[in-house]
RODO-2510 file (C-alpha; in nm, 4 decimals, decimal comma):
residues 443
     n   res          X          Y          Z
     1     x    24,7858    13,5474     4,7968
     2     x    24,8454    13,3070     4,5097
     3     x    24,9046    13,4359     4,1561
     4     x    24,5723    13,2906     4,0421
     5     x    24,3695    13,5561     4,2171
     6     x    24,4808    13,8825     4,0657
     7     x    24,5669    14,0378     3,7294
     8     x    24,7615    14,3393     3,6101
     9     x    24,6875    14,6142     3,3576
    10     x    24,9753    14,8251     3,2272
    11     x    24,8990    15,1483     3,0462
    12     x    25,2042    15,2732     2,8556
    13     x    25,1047    15,6313     2,7856
    14     x    25,2884    15,9273     2,6376
    15     x    25,2766    16,1241     2,9632
    16     x    25,2624    15,8524     3,2277
    17     x    25,2925    15,4773     3,2730
    18     x    25,0459    15,3162     3,5118
    19     x    25,0440    14,9620     3,6508
    20     x    24,7296    14,8504     3,8344
    21     x    24,6946    14,5208     4,0231
    22     x    24,3424    14,4081     4,1008
    23     x    24,1065    14,1168     4,1483
    24     x    23,7335    14,0582     4,1266
    25     x    23,5470    14,0549     4,4572
    26     x    23,2433    13,8356     4,5306
    27     x    23,0071    14,0997     4,3893
    28     x    23,1780    14,0998     4,0505
    29     x    23,3322    14,4424     4,1158
    30     x    23,7025    14,5145     4,0824
    31     x    23,9096    14,5561     4,3949
    32     x    24,2317    14,7509     4,3384
    33     x    24,5191    14,5897     4,5317
    34     x    24,8000    14,8225     4,4278
    35     x    24,8960    15,0899     4,1771
    36     x    25,2212    15,2332     4,0483
    37     x    25,2756    15,5371     3,8321
    38     x    25,5854    15,6824     3,6695
    39     x    25,6624    15,9616     3,4268
    40     x    25,6727    15,8175     3,0785
    41     x    25,9960    15,8854     2,8958
    42     x    26,0592    15,7390     2,5536
    43     x    25,7006    15,7333     2,4254
    44     x    25,5932    15,9856     2,1642
    45     x    25,2330    16,0142     2,0451
    46     x    25,1535    15,6703     2,1803
    47     x    25,4466    15,5000     2,0061
    48     x    25,7657    15,3812     2,1776
    49     x    26,0610    15,5758     2,0358
    50     x    26,3197    15,5095     2,3056
    51     x    26,3323    15,1508     2,4297
    52     x    26,5788    15,2013     2,7178
    53     x    26,3872    15,4896     2,8739
    54     x    26,0541    15,3126     2,8320
    55     x    26,1878    15,0000     3,0036
    56     x    26,3076    15,1949     3,3063
    57     x    25,9756    15,3852     3,3282
    58     x    25,7848    15,0539     3,3159
    59     x    26,0092    14,9064     3,5865
    60     x    25,9525    15,2101     3,8082
    61     x    25,5724    15,1852     3,7802
    62     x    25,5778    14,8090     3,8324
    63     x    25,8058    14,8272     4,1382
    64     x    25,5831    15,0911     4,2928
    65     x    25,2729    14,8753     4,2340
    66     x    25,4488    14,5715     4,3832
    67     x    25,5579    14,7653     4,6925
    68     x    25,2128    14,9143     4,7227
    69     x    25,0395    14,5756     4,7173
    70     x    25,3043    14,3353     4,8447
    71     x    25,2400    14,1165     4,5381
    72     x    25,4657    14,0058     4,2552
    73     x    25,3742    14,1067     3,8994
    74     x    25,4167    13,8354     3,6370
    75     x    25,2018    13,8725     3,3283
    76     x    25,0455    14,2030     3,2165
    77     x    24,7835    14,3171     2,9673
    78     x    24,9121    14,6190     2,7737
    79     x    24,7378    14,8874     2,5704
    80     x    24,8385    14,9975     2,2225
    81     x    24,7628    15,3288     2,0504
    82     x    24,9406    15,5608     1,8084
    83     x    24,8762    15,7022     1,4649
    84     x    24,9662    15,3743     1,2920
    85     x    24,6412    15,2139     1,4123
    86     x    24,3647    15,1878     1,1541
    87     x    24,0443    14,9906     1,1379
    88     x    23,8497    14,8365     0,8522
    89     x    23,5277    14,6470     0,7927
    90     x    23,5460    14,2981     0,6489
    91     x    23,2985    14,0161     0,5975
    92     x    23,3843    13,6500     0,5732
    93     x    23,2092    13,3139     0,5834
    94     x    23,2707    12,9437     0,6385
    95     x    23,0761    12,6489     0,5014
    96     x    23,0144    12,3921     0,7715
    97     x    23,0663    12,0251     0,6813
    98     x    22,7589    11,9130     0,8734
    99     x    22,4582    12,1446     0,8928
   100     x    22,2777    11,8889     1,1126
   101     x    22,5039    11,9830     1,4041
   102     x    22,4564    12,3060     1,5956
   103     x    22,7050    12,5904     1,5589
   104     x    22,9553    12,5846     1,8456
   105     x    23,2602    12,7778     1,9643
   106     x    23,4892    12,5895     1,7272
   107     x    23,2962    12,7194     1,4261
   108     x    23,3161    13,0774     1,5549
   109     x    23,6907    13,0369     1,6228
   110     x    23,7427    12,8949     1,2748
   111     x    23,5693    13,1953     1,1199
   112     x    23,7696    13,4460     1,3263
   113     x    24,0920    13,2555     1,2520
   114     x    24,0200    13,2888     0,8841
   115     x    24,0037    13,6690     0,9177
   116     x    24,3406    13,6709     1,0969
   117     x    24,4889    13,5249     0,7779
   118     x    24,3881    13,8307     0,5731
   119     x    24,6786    13,9793     0,3820
   120     x    24,7588    14,3256     0,5150
   121     x    24,9849    14,5976     0,3783
   122     x    25,3566    14,5236     0,4257
   123     x    25,4615    14,5876     0,7853
   124     x    25,1074    14,5694     0,9235
   125     x    24,9518    14,3118     1,1511
   126     x    24,5991    14,2439     1,2720
   127     x    24,5544    14,3286     1,6411
   128     x    24,1838    14,2578     1,6918
   129     x    23,9113    14,0838     1,4959
   130     x    23,5796    14,1889     1,6470
   131     x    23,2667    14,0134     1,5128
   132     x    22,9690    14,2453     1,4691
   133     x    22,6620    14,0631     1,3370
   134     x    22,6409    13,7099     1,2075
   135     x    22,4373    13,5602     0,9246
   136     x    22,3325    13,1961     0,9248
   137     x    22,2163    13,0583     0,5874
   138     x    22,1246    13,4088     0,4744
   139     x    21,9274    13,4941     0,7881
   140     x    22,0826    13,8212     0,8986
   141     x    22,1197    14,0297     1,2152
   142     x    22,2044    13,7405     1,4457
   143     x    22,4062    13,8448     1,7491
   144     x    22,4795    13,5019     1,8996
   145     x    22,4695    13,2187     1,6455
   146     x    22,5911    12,9585     1,8975
   147     x    22,3459    12,6685     1,9258
   148     x    22,1743    12,7377     1,5906
   149     x    22,1590    12,5036     1,2928
   150     x    22,3013    12,6125     0,9580
   151     x    22,5427    12,5283     0,6782
   152     x    22,6862    12,8694     0,5963
   153     x    22,8058    13,0916     0,8796
   154     x    22,8855    13,4483     0,7818
   155     x    22,9878    13,7555     0,9812
   156     x    23,0830    14,1199     0,9494
   157     x    23,4036    14,2034     1,1321
   158     x    23,5621    14,5166     1,2665
   159     x    23,9328    14,4558     1,2086
   160     x    24,1927    14,6659     1,3903
   161     x    24,5345    14,6817     1,2261
   162     x    24,8641    14,8186     1,3583
   163     x    25,2283    14,8391     1,2624
   164     x    25,4260    14,5227     1,3315
   165     x    25,7346    14,7152     1,4456
   166     x    25,5384    14,9177     1,7037
   167     x    25,3766    14,6034     1,8439
   168     x    25,7126    14,4283     1,8649
   169     x    25,8732    14,7276     2,0345
   170     x    25,6079    14,7162     2,3062
   171     x    25,6668    14,3417     2,3439
   172     x    26,0403    14,3990     2,3654
   173     x    25,9970    14,6630     2,6423
   174     x    25,7703    14,4372     2,8478
   175     x    26,0073    14,1427     2,8137
   176     x    26,3170    14,3480     2,8999
   177     x    26,1389    14,4889     3,2067
   178     x    26,1191    14,1286     3,3278
   179     x    25,7460    14,0792     3,2642
   180     x    25,5340    13,8453     3,0512
   181     x    25,3100    13,9915     2,7833
   182     x    24,9625    13,8510     2,8503
   183     x    24,8003    14,0241     2,5558
   184     x    24,7794    14,3566     2,3747
   185     x    24,4528    14,5500     2,3656
   186     x    24,3552    14,8565     2,1694
   187     x    24,3455    15,1438     2,4206
   188     x    24,0123    15,2988     2,3149
   189     x    23,8495    14,9572     2,3668
   190     x    23,9965    14,9296     2,7168
   191     x    23,8829    15,2829     2,8108
   192     x    23,5358    15,2034     2,6758
   193     x    23,5096    14,8955     2,8989
   194     x    23,5960    15,1066     3,2000
   195     x    23,3676    15,4077     3,1535
   196     x    23,0689    15,3157     2,9352
   197     x    22,7518    15,1477     3,0538
   198     x    22,5798    14,8765     2,8510
   199     x    22,2810    15,1087     2,7917
   200     x    22,5060    15,3706     2,6333
   201     x    22,6660    15,1129     2,4045
   202     x    22,3186    15,0006     2,2965
   203     x    22,1867    15,3538     2,2391
   204     x    22,4946    15,4608     2,0445
   205     x    22,7859    15,6504     2,1967
   206     x    23,1239    15,7935     2,0984
   207     x    23,3999    15,7607     2,3565
   208     x    23,6743    16,0210     2,3245
   209     x    23,9814    15,9465     2,5343
   210     x    24,2069    16,2534     2,5386
   211     x    24,5500    16,1367     2,6511
   212     x    24,8824    16,3167     2,6532
   213     x    25,0019    16,2071     2,3111
   214     x    24,6935    16,0735     2,1348
   215     x    24,3182    16,1169     2,1314
   216     x    24,1439    15,7811     2,0922
   217     x    23,7934    15,7329     1,9621
   218     x    23,5643    15,4312     1,9907
   219     x    23,2067    15,4326     1,8613
   220     x    22,9430    15,1834     1,9778
   221     x    22,5911    15,1254     1,8506
   222     x    22,3498    14,8394     1,9342
   223     x    22,6056    14,7140     2,1836
   224     x    22,8663    14,6529     1,9137
   225     x    23,1899    14,8383     1,8384
   226     x    23,1423    15,0173     1,5055
   227     x    23,4434    15,2399     1,4566
   228     x    23,7806    15,3027     1,6183
   229     x    24,0476    15,5547     1,5413
   230     x    24,3552    15,7141     1,6987
   231     x    24,4244    16,0842     1,6367
   232     x    24,7935    16,1638     1,6854
   233     x    24,7661    16,4540     1,9251
   234     x    24,6344    16,5166     2,2732
   235     x    24,6981    16,7220     2,5853
   236     x    25,0703    16,7616     2,5210
   237     x    25,0214    16,9798     2,2131
   238     x    24,8139    17,2174     2,4243
   239     x    25,0996    17,2423     2,6761
   240     x    25,3432    17,2905     2,3870
   241     x    25,1335    17,5814     2,2534
   242     x    25,1170    17,7488     2,5955
   243     x    25,4938    17,7088     2,6278
   244     x    25,5555    17,8724     2,2891
   245     x    25,2824    18,1349     2,3191
   246     x    25,3847    18,2549     2,6658
   247     x    25,7622    18,1873     2,6375
   248     x    25,7772    17,9787     2,9533
   249     x    25,9174    17,6336     3,0332
   250     x    25,7153    17,3175     2,9890
   251     x    25,6694    17,2469     3,3600
   252     x    25,5140    17,5917     3,4103
   253     x    25,2979    17,5562     3,0997
   254     x    25,1596    17,2229     3,2269
   255     x    25,0814    17,3717     3,5690
   256     x    24,9131    17,6739     3,4102
   257     x    24,6988    17,4472     3,1936
   258     x    24,5884    17,2330     3,4889
   259     x    24,5333    17,5111     3,7437
   260     x    24,4009    17,8010     3,5381
   261     x    24,3318    17,6599     3,1922
   262     x    23,9890    17,6773     3,0337
   263     x    23,8658    17,5765     2,6907
   264     x    23,6241    17,8692     2,6756
   265     x    23,7850    18,2165     2,6441
   266     x    23,4657    18,4062     2,7339
   267     x    23,4873    18,2811     3,0931
   268     x    23,7860    18,4948     3,1965
   269     x    23,7829    18,8657     3,2757
   270     x    24,0457    19,0842     3,1074
   271     x    24,2065    19,1753     3,4380
   272     x    24,2759    18,8207     3,5625
   273     x    24,6526    18,7779     3,5630
   274     x    24,8914    18,5048     3,6757
   275     x    25,2499    18,5850     3,7614
   276     x    25,5119    18,3233     3,6772
   277     x    25,8559    18,3319     3,8398
   278     x    26,1331    18,4053     3,5896
   279     x    26,4251    18,1707     3,5271
   280     x    26,7322    18,2172     3,7483
   281     x    26,7033    18,5801     3,8554
   282     x    26,5010    18,7039     3,5577
   283     x    26,1906    18,9167     3,5976
   284     x    25,8651    18,7268     3,6628
   285     x    25,6259    18,7013     3,3653
   286     x    25,2654    18,8126     3,3777
   287     x    25,0134    18,6221     3,1731
   288     x    24,6456    18,7098     3,1370
   289     x    24,4081    18,4181     3,1794
   290     x    24,2153    18,5416     2,8783
   291     x    24,5193    18,4875     2,6559
   292     x    24,5863    18,1516     2,8157
   293     x    24,2383    18,0286     2,7411
   294     x    24,2544    18,1635     2,3852
   295     x    24,5651    17,9523     2,3199
   296     x    24,4023    17,6443     2,4753
   297     x    24,0729    17,7053     2,2960
   298     x    24,2347    17,7205     1,9516
   299     x    24,4082    17,3855     1,9979
   300     x    24,1168    17,2061     2,1649
   301     x    23,8841    17,3122     1,8849
   302     x    24,1261    17,1539     1,6395
   303     x    24,1321    16,8229     1,8297
   304     x    23,7538    16,8120     1,8745
   305     x    23,6935    16,8922     1,5070
   306     x    23,9249    16,6092     1,3994
   307     x    23,7320    16,3692     1,6223
   308     x    23,4018    16,4998     1,4878
   309     x    23,5185    16,4289     1,1318
   310     x    23,5735    16,0653     1,2392
   311     x    23,2271    16,0530     1,3984
   312     x    23,0807    16,1802     1,0705
   313     x    23,2851    15,9230     0,8746
   314     x    23,1167    15,6522     1,0776
   315     x    22,7849    15,7909     0,9528
   316     x    22,6390    15,9638     1,2596
   317     x    22,4124    16,1724     1,0360
   318     x    22,2134    15,8654     0,9197
   319     x    21,8979    15,7895     1,1171
   320     x    21,9935    15,4241     1,1811
   321     x    22,3418    15,5145     1,2993
   322     x    22,2461    15,7993     1,5288
   323     x    22,4432    15,8130     1,8540
   324     x    22,1626    15,8707     2,1023
   325     x    22,3860    15,8722     2,4125
   326     x    22,6105    16,1343     2,2504
   327     x    22,9730    16,1670     2,3600
   328     x    23,1665    16,0525     2,6663
   329     x    23,4978    16,2272     2,7357
   330     x    23,7682    16,0557     2,9374
   331     x    24,1454    16,0520     2,9832
   332     x    24,3568    16,3198     3,1522
   333     x    24,2713    16,5808     2,8887
   334     x    23,9004    16,5560     2,9709
   335     x    23,9609    16,7369     3,3019
   336     x    24,0141    17,0693     3,1253
   337     x    23,7595    17,3256     3,2512
   338     x    23,4597    17,3944     3,0245
   339     x    23,5654    17,1259     2,7776
   340     x    23,2255    16,9547     2,8024
   341     x    23,0490    17,2772     2,7007
   342     x    23,2872    17,3336     2,4101
   343     x    23,2403    16,9790     2,2766
   344     x    22,8611    17,0160     2,3001
   345     x    22,8850    17,3499     2,1183
   346     x    23,0972    17,2114     1,8305
   347     x    22,9195    16,8768     1,7807
   348     x    22,5689    16,9506     1,9041
   349     x    22,5772    16,6157     2,0886
   350     x    22,5089    16,5445     2,4579
   351     x    22,8366    16,5098     2,6448
   352     x    22,9464    16,3816     2,9825
   353     x    23,2813    16,3146     3,1484
   354     x    23,3488    15,9422     3,1950
   355     x    23,4853    15,8175     3,5272
   356     x    23,6063    15,4570     3,5490
   357     x    23,4152    15,3952     3,8744
   358     x    23,1250    15,1915     3,7366
   359     x    23,3069    14,8590     3,7815
   360     x    23,5211    14,9434     4,0831
   361     x    23,4458    14,8234     4,4353
   362     x    23,2984    15,0904     4,6634
   363     x    23,6053    15,1381     4,8823
   364     x    23,8443    15,2089     4,5925
   365     x    24,0850    15,4964     4,6165
   366     x    23,9380    15,8291     4,5015
   367     x    24,2352    15,8868     4,2711
   368     x    24,1798    15,5699     4,0673
   369     x    23,8246    15,6778     3,9872
   370     x    23,9643    15,9771     3,7945
   371     x    23,9419    15,9881     3,4108
   372     x    24,3247    15,9780     3,4108
   373     x    24,3110    15,6082     3,4944
   374     x    24,0328    15,5007     3,2554
   375     x    24,2641    15,3108     3,0198
   376     x    24,4578    15,1389     3,2990
   377     x    24,1364    15,0242     3,4715
   378     x    24,0028    14,9003     3,1355
   379     x    24,3209    14,7011     3,0722
   380     x    24,2921    14,5457     3,4184
   381     x    23,9317    14,4481     3,3382
   382     x    24,0488    14,2846     3,0146
   383     x    24,3179    14,0939     3,2072
   384     x    24,0660    13,9668     3,4641
   385     x    23,8171    13,8722     3,1925
   386     x    24,0795    13,6740     2,9977
   387     x    24,1837    13,4940     3,3152
   388     x    23,8217    13,4098     3,3958
   389     x    23,7496    13,2866     3,0430
   390     x    24,0504    13,0536     3,0372
   391     x    23,9543    12,9260     3,3820
   392     x    23,5925    12,8604     3,2841
   393     x    23,6826    12,6801     2,9617
   394     x    23,9441    12,4725     3,1432
   395     x    23,6831    12,3718     3,4002
   396     x    23,4283    12,2988     3,1274
   397     x    23,6667    12,0799     2,9266
   398     x    23,7792    11,8864     3,2322
   399     x    23,4217    11,8242     3,3367
   400     x    23,3299    11,6808     2,9956
   401     x    23,6413    11,4667     2,9752
   402     x    23,5771    11,3183     3,3208
   403     x    23,2412    11,1890     3,2067
   404     x    23,4108    11,0213     2,9144
   405     x    23,6596    10,8547     3,1489
   406     x    23,3832    10,7105     3,3638
   407     x    23,1886    10,5745     3,0673
   408     x    23,4976    10,4239     2,9052
   409     x    23,5962    10,2422     3,2222
   410     x    23,2427    10,1157     3,2469
   411     x    23,2055     9,9775     2,8965
   412     x    23,5443     9,8551     2,7972
   413     x    23,7398     9,8417     3,1172
   414     x    23,9852    10,0463     2,9132
   415     x    24,1496    10,3727     3,0064
   416     x    24,1341    10,6999     2,8189
   417     x    24,4435    10,9149     2,8043
   418     x    24,4019    11,2063     3,0478
   419     x    24,6342    11,4179     2,8348
   420     x    24,3378    11,4898     2,6076
   421     x    24,2360    11,7567     2,8583
   422     x    24,3037    12,0612     2,6538
   423     x    24,2655    12,4236     2,7396
   424     x    24,0739    12,6246     2,4831
   425     x    24,2880    12,9177     2,3938
   426     x    24,1454    13,2289     2,2423
   427     x    24,2962    13,3280     1,9103
   428     x    24,4551    13,6185     2,0849
   429     x    24,6522    13,3964     2,3218
   430     x    24,7856    13,2057     2,0227
   431     x    24,8834    13,5332     1,8611
   432     x    25,0570    13,6501     2,1777
   433     x    25,2487    13,3236     2,1885
   434     x    25,3643    13,3725     1,8301
   435     x    25,4810    13,7207     1,9250
   436     x    25,6647    13,5854     2,2307
   437     x    25,8395    13,3211     2,0187
   438     x    25,9389    13,5865     1,7723
   439     x    26,0858    13,8042     2,0473
   440     x    26,2746    13,5099     2,1959
   441     x    26,4266    13,4268     1,8610
   442     x    26,5110    13,7904     1,7867
   443     x    26,7548    13,8114     2,0743
***
């Protein structure tokens, strides 16, 4: 199969690294061609802190995905998270030279480009500029201004900012693993693409992605992203607490959490006990499930309350900003027993677990449809979407230019230069290129 047909999403998590190769089938659903997964070493709370280990983990996942699918991986779309991510609201405008012409893509690009030039704090860089609503000549609440007349084009933006060094470190790892960096996407946005339906985004919904090292939040209302945030702890701190509280090793703590863990202490009887083999000839340890769930409960409550503070910061209490669809939980941490009930109890909002199966083809592997893979599937969707967009604009441009060629030959017998066929690049591609150049020069 030629490279043109498939794309790759690479989720560099704190606990695991996942590479997924997929393509779009004729029904617009995603067909998974191969997956690879490796234990993530060198990532702490969503941020790379050991380049060498991260590179080898990425290579492992990628090799497995290549073997699995028989395809070669070239360019990948990667997710970014970590406590250095923050988001802000910003509004900007441009004055158009000719209000007699309709607003087109170039005007929208110009406006977004202008936001990318915002001066950030030292060491910070803009990752995403997401337009919310537009205003044309003072007329507000316009979702798609393309094709309208107007002199002044204004928009509110949701701007996501991250630390330059963290972004470069990810780029460095990808490059050293022998891959091309297609683009970088904020992880909560990728997870949201994979597990939320359009109706939920319209009604208002908070997506909570509980990973190993971070808990990511994305809030949508009226179909538009309103708030994003990354909370610097996830499932790993729960394991850490079990390890400390029960004096056992990490591997055992993780198994206990997955097999017997519950976020609701009331569920377990006092006499339910698990016996854990001791280390090297020591006596086995006995742990009551009630104690186990008390430890888990205390930590989960802390995580959920932090997220709820963010939901309140967005303004959930206001009538206009109400999140009617409530909360969707995803990520590996969302598989904890009774977590849904606990979240409903703390926030008073409807909650469901989000599975990334909405956009997958029917015959996809059961495992991929697990909340564990939400971010990876979302990144793959982003990769396919970017590929499609570039393809469509290329086709569009070529089509227009061909007409010009015909007319020119007709009227003047002259010849237009075919090199004017240009591919419209999204701002993000330009940004990625700048990053690539930087990495090349840094060597």
